[in-house]
PyMOL commands that place a pseudoatom at each C-alpha (Angstrom):
pseudoatom trace, name=CA, resn=MET, resi=1, chain=A, elem=C, hetatm=0, pos=[-67.624, 29.384, 5.099]
pseudoatom trace, name=CA, resn=GLY, resi=2, chain=A, elem=C, hetatm=0, pos=[-69.632, 26.288, 4.209]
pseudoatom trace, name=CA, resn=LEU, resi=3, chain=A, elem=C, hetatm=0, pos=[-69.225, 22.766, 5.492]
pseudoatom trace, name=CA, resn=PHE, resi=4, chain=A, elem=C, hetatm=0, pos=[-67.336, 21.709, 2.355]
pseudoatom trace, name=CA, resn=ASP, resi=5, chain=A, elem=C, hetatm=0, pos=[-64.845, 24.561, 2.779]
pseudoatom trace, name=CA, resn=SER, resi=6, chain=A, elem=C, hetatm=0, pos=[-64.351, 23.773, 6.467]
pseudoatom trace, name=CA, resn=VAL, resi=7, chain=A, elem=C, hetatm=0, pos=[-63.672, 20.107, 5.764]
pseudoatom trace, name=CA, resn=ALA, resi=8, chain=A, elem=C, hetatm=0, pos=[-61.429, 20.978, 2.814]
pseudoatom trace, name=CA, resn=ASN, resi=9, chain=A, elem=C, hetatm=0, pos=[-59.371, 23.463, 4.862]
pseudoatom trace, name=CA, resn=ALA, resi=10, chain=A, elem=C, hetatm=0, pos=[-58.911, 21.002, 7.719]
pseudoatom trace, name=CA, resn=MET, resi=11, chain=A, elem=C, hetatm=0, pos=[-57.882, 18.247, 5.330]
pseudoatom trace, name=CA, resn=ILE, resi=12, chain=A, elem=C, hetatm=0, pos=[-55.493, 20.501, 3.413]
pseudoatom trace, name=CA, resn=THR, resi=13, chain=A, elem=C, hetatm=0, pos=[-53.720, 21.615, 6.569]
pseudoatom trace, name=CA, resn=LYS, resi=14, chain=A, elem=C, hetatm=0, pos=[-53.384, 18.025, 7.753]
pseudoatom trace, name=CA, resn=VAL, resi=15, chain=A, elem=C, hetatm=0, pos=[-52.251, 16.600, 4.404]
pseudoatom trace, name=CA, resn=ALA, resi=16, chain=A, elem=C, hetatm=0, pos=[-50.126, 19.452, 3.055]
pseudoatom trace, name=CA, resn=GLY, resi=17, chain=A, elem=C, hetatm=0, pos=[-48.753, 20.610, 6.395]
pseudoatom trace, name=CA, resn=ALA, resi=18, chain=A, elem=C, hetatm=0, pos=[-48.472, 24.084, 7.835]
pseudoatom trace, name=CA, resn=GLU, resi=19, chain=A, elem=C, hetatm=0, pos=[-45.779, 25.205, 5.382]
pseudoatom trace, name=CA, resn=ARG, resi=20, chain=A, elem=C, hetatm=0, pos=[-47.434, 24.123, 2.128]
pseudoatom trace, name=CA, resn=GLY, resi=21, chain=A, elem=C, hetatm=0, pos=[-51.011, 24.431, 3.344]
pseudoatom trace, name=CA, resn=PRO, resi=22, chain=A, elem=C, hetatm=0, pos=[-51.432, 28.137, 2.502]
pseudoatom trace, name=CA, resn=MET, resi=23, chain=A, elem=C, hetatm=0, pos=[-50.387, 27.610, -1.127]
pseudoatom trace, name=CA, resn=VAL, resi=24, chain=A, elem=C, hetatm=0, pos=[-52.691, 24.633, -1.496]
pseudoatom trace, name=CA, resn=LYS, resi=25, chain=A, elem=C, hetatm=0, pos=[-55.516, 26.680, -0.007]
pseudoatom trace, name=CA, resn=ALA, resi=26, chain=A, elem=C, hetatm=0, pos=[-54.653, 29.527, -2.381]
pseudoatom trace, name=CA, resn=ALA, resi=27, chain=A, elem=C, hetatm=0, pos=[-54.898, 27.182, -5.374]
pseudoatom trace, name=CA, resn=LEU, resi=28, chain=A, elem=C, hetatm=0, pos=[-58.242, 25.766, -4.225]
pseudoatom trace, name=CA, resn=ASP, resi=29, chain=A, elem=C, hetatm=0, pos=[-59.504, 29.278, -3.472]
pseudoatom trace, name=CA, resn=LEU, resi=30, chain=A, elem=C, hetatm=0, pos=[-58.491, 30.266, -6.984]
pseudoatom trace, name=CA, resn=PHE, resi=31, chain=A, elem=C, hetatm=0, pos=[-60.488, 27.368, -8.431]
pseudoatom trace, name=CA, resn=ASN, resi=32, chain=A, elem=C, hetatm=0, pos=[-63.521, 28.191, -6.275]
pseudoatom trace, name=CA, resn=ARG, resi=33, chain=A, elem=C, hetatm=0, pos=[-63.511, 31.885, -7.259]
pseudoatom trace, name=CA, resn=HIS, resi=34, chain=A, elem=C, hetatm=0, pos=[-63.462, 31.144, -10.968]
pseudoatom trace, name=CA, resn=GLY, resi=35, chain=A, elem=C, hetatm=0, pos=[-65.947, 28.324, -11.417]
pseudoatom trace, name=CA, resn=GLY, resi=36, chain=A, elem=C, hetatm=0, pos=[-63.797, 25.355, -10.537]
pseudoatom trace, name=CA, resn=VAL, resi=37, chain=A, elem=C, hetatm=0, pos=[-60.830, 23.988, -12.401]
pseudoatom trace, name=CA, resn=ASN, resi=38, chain=A, elem=C, hetatm=0, pos=[-62.572, 24.363, -15.769]
pseudoatom trace, name=CA, resn=GLY, resi=39, chain=A, elem=C, hetatm=0, pos=[-63.472, 27.962, -14.975]
pseudoatom trace, name=CA, resn=ILE, resi=40, chain=A, elem=C, hetatm=0, pos=[-59.908, 29.001, -14.217]
pseudoatom trace, name=CA, resn=LEU, resi=41, chain=A, elem=C, hetatm=0, pos=[-58.616, 27.152, -17.266]
pseudoatom trace, name=CA, resn=ASP, resi=42, chain=A, elem=C, hetatm=0, pos=[-61.215, 28.923, -19.416]
pseudoatom trace, name=CA, resn=LYS, resi=43, chain=A, elem=C, hetatm=0, pos=[-59.785, 32.243, -18.165]
pseudoatom trace, name=CA, resn=PHE, resi=44, chain=A, elem=C, hetatm=0, pos=[-56.329, 31.166, -19.312]
pseudoatom trace, name=CA, resn=ARG, resi=45, chain=A, elem=C, hetatm=0, pos=[-57.717, 30.133, -22.695]
pseudoatom trace, name=CA, resn=ALA, resi=46, chain=A, elem=C, hetatm=0, pos=[-59.529, 33.474, -23.038]
pseudoatom trace, name=CA, resn=HIS, resi=47, chain=A, elem=C, hetatm=0, pos=[-56.200, 35.262, -22.491]
pseudoatom trace, name=CA, resn=GLY, resi=48, chain=A, elem=C, hetatm=0, pos=[-54.503, 33.284, -25.257]
pseudoatom trace, name=CA, resn=PHE, resi=49, chain=A, elem=C, hetatm=0, pos=[-52.887, 30.551, -23.179]
pseudoatom trace, name=CA, resn=GLY, resi=50, chain=A, elem=C, hetatm=0, pos=[-54.906, 27.628, -24.550]
pseudoatom trace, name=CA, resn=ASP, resi=51, chain=A, elem=C, hetatm=0, pos=[-51.750, 25.867, -25.727]
pseudoatom trace, name=CA, resn=LYS, resi=52, chain=A, elem=C, hetatm=0, pos=[-50.409, 25.907, -22.185]
pseudoatom trace, name=CA, resn=VAL, resi=53, chain=A, elem=C, hetatm=0, pos=[-53.691, 24.649, -20.703]
pseudoatom trace, name=CA, resn=ASP, resi=54, chain=A, elem=C, hetatm=0, pos=[-53.875, 21.838, -23.256]
pseudoatom trace, name=CA, resn=SER, resi=55, chain=A, elem=C, hetatm=0, pos=[-50.334, 20.760, -22.368]
pseudoatom trace, name=CA, resn=TRP, resi=56, chain=A, elem=C, hetatm=0, pos=[-51.210, 20.548, -18.655]
pseudoatom trace, name=CA, resn=ILE, resi=57, chain=A, elem=C, hetatm=0, pos=[-54.228, 18.344, -19.328]
pseudoatom trace, name=CA, resn=GLY, resi=58, chain=A, elem=C, hetatm=0, pos=[-52.781, 16.239, -22.144]
pseudoatom trace, name=CA, resn=ALA, resi=59, chain=A, elem=C, hetatm=0, pos=[-49.899, 13.803, -22.257]
pseudoatom trace, name=CA, resn=GLY, resi=60, chain=A, elem=C, hetatm=0, pos=[-46.360, 15.102, -22.557]
pseudoatom trace, name=CA, resn=ALA, resi=61, chain=A, elem=C, hetatm=0, pos=[-44.471, 17.995, -21.066]
pseudoatom trace, name=CA, resn=ASN, resi=62, chain=A, elem=C, hetatm=0, pos=[-46.295, 20.862, -19.364]
pseudoatom trace, name=CA, resn=LEU, resi=63, chain=A, elem=C, hetatm=0, pos=[-45.678, 24.244, -20.954]
pseudoatom trace, name=CA, resn=PRO, resi=64, chain=A, elem=C, hetatm=0, pos=[-44.511, 26.696, -18.276]
pseudoatom trace, name=CA, resn=LEU, resi=65, chain=A, elem=C, hetatm=0, pos=[-46.431, 29.657, -16.965]
pseudoatom trace, name=CA, resn=THR, resi=66, chain=A, elem=C, hetatm=0, pos=[-44.796, 32.867, -15.741]
pseudoatom trace, name=CA, resn=ALA, resi=67, chain=A, elem=C, hetatm=0, pos=[-45.781, 35.057, -12.818]
pseudoatom trace, name=CA, resn=LYS, resi=68, chain=A, elem=C, hetatm=0, pos=[-46.517, 37.848, -15.295]
pseudoatom trace, name=CA, resn=GLN, resi=69, chain=A, elem=C, hetatm=0, pos=[-48.915, 35.595, -17.223]
pseudoatom trace, name=CA, resn=MET, resi=70, chain=A, elem=C, hetatm=0, pos=[-50.626, 34.686, -13.949]
pseudoatom trace, name=CA, resn=GLN, resi=71, chain=A, elem=C, hetatm=0, pos=[-51.028, 38.410, -13.236]
pseudoatom trace, name=CA, resn=GLN, resi=72, chain=A, elem=C, hetatm=0, pos=[-52.443, 39.008, -16.734]
pseudoatom trace, name=CA, resn=VAL, resi=73, chain=A, elem=C, hetatm=0, pos=[-55.109, 36.350, -16.284]
pseudoatom trace, name=CA, resn=LEU, resi=74, chain=A, elem=C, hetatm=0, pos=[-56.107, 36.992, -12.675]
pseudoatom trace, name=CA, resn=GLY, resi=75, chain=A, elem=C, hetatm=0, pos=[-55.409, 40.699, -12.357]
pseudoatom trace, name=CA, resn=GLU, resi=76, chain=A, elem=C, hetatm=0, pos=[-53.642, 42.584, -9.602]
pseudoatom trace, name=CA, resn=CYS, resi=77, chain=A, elem=C, hetatm=0, pos=[-56.770, 43.077, -7.469]
pseudoatom trace, name=CA, resn=VAL, resi=78, chain=A, elem=C, hetatm=0, pos=[-57.440, 39.342, -7.156]
pseudoatom trace, name=CA, resn=LEU, resi=79, chain=A, elem=C, hetatm=0, pos=[-53.800, 38.552, -6.447]
pseudoatom trace, name=CA, resn=ASP, resi=80, chain=A, elem=C, hetatm=0, pos=[-53.491, 41.353, -3.883]
pseudoatom trace, name=CA, resn=GLU, resi=81, chain=A, elem=C, hetatm=0, pos=[-56.593, 40.158, -2.058]
pseudoatom trace, name=CA, resn=MET, resi=82, chain=A, elem=C, hetatm=0, pos=[-55.462, 36.527, -2.092]
pseudoatom trace, name=CA, resn=SER, resi=83, chain=A, elem=C, hetatm=0, pos=[-51.932, 37.385, -1.015]
pseudoatom trace, name=CA, resn=ALA, resi=84, chain=A, elem=C, hetatm=0, pos=[-53.237, 39.341, 1.978]
pseudoatom trace, name=CA, resn=ARG, resi=85, chain=A, elem=C, hetatm=0, pos=[-55.547, 36.481, 2.875]
pseudoatom trace, name=CA, resn=PHE, resi=86, chain=A, elem=C, hetatm=0, pos=[-52.720, 33.928, 2.793]
pseudoatom trace, name=CA, resn=ASP, resi=87, chain=A, elem=C, hetatm=0, pos=[-50.055, 36.218, 4.269]
pseudoatom trace, name=CA, resn=VAL, resi=88, chain=A, elem=C, hetatm=0, pos=[-47.669, 36.196, 1.289]
pseudoatom trace, name=CA, resn=THR, resi=89, chain=A, elem=C, hetatm=0, pos=[-46.659, 38.953, -1.099]
pseudoatom trace, name=CA, resn=SER, resi=90, chain=A, elem=C, hetatm=0, pos=[-48.523, 39.299, -4.389]
pseudoatom trace, name=CA, resn=ALA, resi=91, chain=A, elem=C, hetatm=0, pos=[-45.276, 38.679, -6.281]
pseudoatom trace, name=CA, resn=ASP, resi=92, chain=A, elem=C, hetatm=0, pos=[-44.588, 35.490, -4.316]
pseudoatom trace, name=CA, resn=LEU, resi=93, chain=A, elem=C, hetatm=0, pos=[-48.156, 34.279, -4.787]
pseudoatom trace, name=CA, resn=SER, resi=94, chain=A, elem=C, hetatm=0, pos=[-47.999, 34.902, -8.549]
pseudoatom trace, name=CA, resn=LYS, resi=95, chain=A, elem=C, hetatm=0, pos=[-44.682, 33.091, -8.787]
pseudoatom trace, name=CA, resn=LYS, resi=96, chain=A, elem=C, hetatm=0, pos=[-45.813, 30.114, -6.708]
pseudoatom trace, name=CA, resn=LEU, resi=97, chain=A, elem=C, hetatm=0, pos=[-49.151, 29.775, -8.496]
pseudoatom trace, name=CA, resn=ALA, resi=98, chain=A, elem=C, hetatm=0, pos=[-47.379, 29.973, -11.871]
pseudoatom trace, name=CA, resn=GLU, resi=99, chain=A, elem=C, hetatm=0, pos=[-44.932, 27.311, -10.734]
pseudoatom trace, name=CA, resn=HIS, resi=100, chain=A, elem=C, hetatm=0, pos=[-47.477, 24.912, -9.272]
pseudoatom trace, name=CA, resn=LEU, resi=101, chain=A, elem=C, hetatm=0, pos=[-50.686, 25.402, -11.285]
pseudoatom trace, name=CA, resn=PRO, resi=102, chain=A, elem=C, hetatm=0, pos=[-49.445, 23.463, -14.350]
pseudoatom trace, name=CA, resn=LYS, resi=103, chain=A, elem=C, hetatm=0, pos=[-48.319, 20.564, -12.132]
pseudoatom trace, name=CA, resn=ILE, resi=104, chain=A, elem=C, hetatm=0, pos=[-51.557, 20.548, -10.160]
pseudoatom trace, name=CA, resn=VAL, resi=105, chain=A, elem=C, hetatm=0, pos=[-53.762, 20.601, -13.264]
pseudoatom trace, name=CA, resn=ASP, resi=106, chain=A, elem=C, hetatm=0, pos=[-51.608, 17.874, -14.814]
pseudoatom trace, name=CA, resn=GLN, resi=107, chain=A, elem=C, hetatm=0, pos=[-52.017, 15.666, -11.766]
pseudoatom trace, name=CA, resn=LEU, resi=108, chain=A, elem=C, hetatm=0, pos=[-55.735, 16.420, -11.465]
pseudoatom trace, name=CA, resn=SER, resi=109, chain=A, elem=C, hetatm=0, pos=[-56.241, 15.133, -15.014]
pseudoatom trace, name=CA, resn=PRO, resi=110, chain=A, elem=C, hetatm=0, pos=[-54.249, 11.884, -15.230]
pseudoatom trace, name=CA, resn=ASP, resi=111, chain=A, elem=C, hetatm=0, pos=[-56.415, 10.553, -18.073]
pseudoatom trace, name=CA, resn=GLY, resi=112, chain=A, elem=C, hetatm=0, pos=[-56.885, 13.914, -19.753]
pseudoatom trace, name=CA, resn=ILE, resi=113, chain=A, elem=C, hetatm=0, pos=[-60.162, 14.469, -17.899]
pseudoatom trace, name=CA, resn=LEU, resi=114, chain=A, elem=C, hetatm=0, pos=[-60.632, 17.036, -15.150]
pseudoatom trace, name=CA, resn=PRO, resi=115, chain=A, elem=C, hetatm=0, pos=[-62.738, 16.431, -12.024]
pseudoatom trace, name=CA, resn=SER, resi=116, chain=A, elem=C, hetatm=0, pos=[-66.370, 17.319, -12.628]
pseudoatom trace, name=CA, resn=SER, resi=117, chain=A, elem=C, hetatm=0, pos=[-67.411, 17.873, -9.001]
pseudoatom trace, name=CA, resn=ASN, resi=118, chain=A, elem=C, hetatm=0, pos=[-65.986, 19.490, -5.878]
pseudoatom trace, name=CA, resn=THR, resi=119, chain=A, elem=C, hetatm=0, pos=[-66.000, 16.116, -4.136]
pseudoatom trace, name=CA, resn=GLU, resi=120, chain=A, elem=C, hetatm=0, pos=[-63.966, 14.502, -6.899]
pseudoatom trace, name=CA, resn=LEU, resi=121, chain=A, elem=C, hetatm=0, pos=[-61.637, 17.523, -6.969]
pseudoatom trace, name=CA, resn=LEU, resi=122, chain=A, elem=C, hetatm=0, pos=[-61.090, 17.280, -3.212]
pseudoatom trace, name=CA, resn=MET, resi=123, chain=A, elem=C, hetatm=0, pos=[-60.384, 13.547, -3.365]
pseudoatom trace, name=CA, resn=ARG, resi=124, chain=A, elem=C, hetatm=0, pos=[-57.865, 13.934, -6.200]
pseudoatom trace, name=CA, resn=ALA, resi=125, chain=A, elem=C, hetatm=0, pos=[-56.280, 16.966, -4.526]
pseudoatom trace, name=CA, resn=ALA, resi=126, chain=A, elem=C, hetatm=0, pos=[-55.871, 15.023, -1.270]
pseudoatom trace, name=CA, resn=ALA, resi=127, chain=A, elem=C, hetatm=0, pos=[-54.077, 12.234, -3.095]
pseudoatom trace, name=CA, resn=ILE, resi=128, chain=A, elem=C, hetatm=0, pos=[-51.844, 14.700, -4.936]
pseudoatom trace, name=CA, resn=PHE, resi=129, chain=A, elem=C, hetatm=0, pos=[-50.866, 16.811, -1.948]
pseudoatom trace, name=CA, resn=LYS, resi=130, chain=A, elem=C, hetatm=0, pos=[-50.168, 13.790, 0.188]
pseudoatom trace, name=CA, resn=ASN, resi=131, chain=A, elem=C, hetatm=0, pos=[-47.199, 13.084, -2.070]
pseudoatom trace, name=CA, resn=TYR, resi=132, chain=A, elem=C, hetatm=0, pos=[-46.499, 16.612, -3.303]
for i in range(1, 132): cmd.bond("trace and resi %d" % i, "trace and resi %d" % (i + 1))
show_as sticks, trace
zoom trace
C-alpha cells in the first residue's frame, strides 16, 4: 500500500466512521482498480449504461442502478474479492454500491466535471463523506 492509500484510508475511517468506512473504502477501491472515476464510468458506458452515467454527472435526477447491473459491469470475481476484503457479502456489496455510486458520482461532479487527479478526488470525497 502506497503513501496515498495509507493517508486516504486513515482519512476515510476518521471522516466516514467505522460503520460507513468500509463502504467508502470499497467505492474508492473500485475507482482505483478501474482507472479512477472515469475508468469505472467508462465500464458502465461499455455495458450500455451511458444514460445512467450521464444522469449522475449532469443536472437533474440520477437514474438508478440495480445490484444486478453492478454485477454485470464488475463481474462476480471482482465483487467476491472486494466483499471478502471488506467483510460483507457479495450481494450486500453489490446492493450498497448500486445504491451509493450514483450519489457519489453526482456529488463528485457538482459542475458536471469529474476530478482529474487522485488528490482532487480525495479532497472532494472527504467533503462529501463528512456530510454523507
